[in-house]
C-alpha positions in Angstrom: 41.5 -57.0 57.5 38.8 -57.7 60.1 35.3 -58.7 59.0 32.7 -56.4 60.6 29.9 -58.8 60.3 28.7 -61.6 58.1 26.7 -58.9 56.3 29.6 -56.7 55.3 31.2 -56.9 51.9 34.7 -55.6 50.9 34.1 -53.2 48.0 37.6 -52.0 47.5 40.5 -50.0 48.9 41.3 -46.3 49.2 45.0 -45.6 48.7 46.1 -42.7 50.9 49.6 -41.2 51.0 50.8 -39.9 54.4 54.3 -38.5 54.2 56.3 -41.1 52.3 54.0 -44.0 53.2 51.1 -45.3 51.1 48.3 -47.0 53.0 45.6 -49.2 51.4 42.5 -48.7 53.6 39.8 -51.3 53.1 36.3 -50.1 52.3 33.4 -52.3 53.4 29.7 -51.9 52.8 27.1 -53.3 55.2 23.4 -52.7 55.7 23.1 -50.3 58.7 19.9 -49.6 60.4 19.4 -46.7 62.7 20.3 -48.7 65.8 23.4 -50.0 64.1 24.4 -46.4 63.0 24.2 -45.3 66.6 26.7 -48.0 67.7 28.9 -48.1 64.6 28.3 -45.2 62.3 29.6 -45.3 58.7 32.9 -43.7 58.1 36.5 -44.3 59.2 37.0 -46.6 62.1 39.8 -48.2 64.2 39.0 -51.3 66.1 40.5 -52.3 69.5 43.2 -54.4 67.7 44.4 -51.4 65.7 42.9 -52.4 62.4 41.3 -49.6 60.4 39.0 -49.2 57.5 36.0 -47.4 56.1 32.4 -48.5 56.5 29.6 -47.3 54.3 25.9 -48.1 54.4 25.2 -50.5 51.5 21.7 -48.9 51.1 23.2 -45.5 50.1 23.0 -44.4 46.5 26.4 -44.5 44.8 26.9 -40.7 44.9 26.2 -40.5 48.7 28.4 -43.5 49.3 31.2 -41.8 47.4 30.8 -38.7 49.6 30.9 -40.8 52.8 34.1 -42.5 51.5 35.6 -39.1 50.7 34.8 -37.8 54.2 36.1 -41.0 55.8 39.3 -40.7 53.8 40.0 -37.3 55.2 39.5 -38.7 58.7 41.8 -41.6 57.9 44.6 -39.3 56.7 44.2 -37.2 59.9 44.4 -40.3 62.1 47.3 -41.8 60.2 49.2 -38.5 60.1 49.0 -38.2 63.9 50.0 -41.8 64.4 52.9 -42.0 61.9 54.2 -38.4 61.5 54.3 -37.4 65.2 
C-alpha cells in the first residue's frame, strides 16, 4: 500500500467482492484542506502505479466519513469490475 503523505493514517480495510474475487481496499484518513481537496479529493483513488485505496478527510465526523467510505466503495467496485470482469 502506498503512503499518501506523512499525515495519512491507515484506518482499516473495506473488503469488496467482485465476481469470485475478494479485494481488501485500504482506507486512509488525512487532513485535507480546500486546496488539497481540489488536487486529491477524498474517495476512491488509483495512483499511477496501479495501487488503489480510499481516502477520507480526517476532520469529518464519523457518520460523514462512513458515507464517504460507502460512496468510495461503490466507485471501487465499479472500477474493479471493469478491470477484472471485462
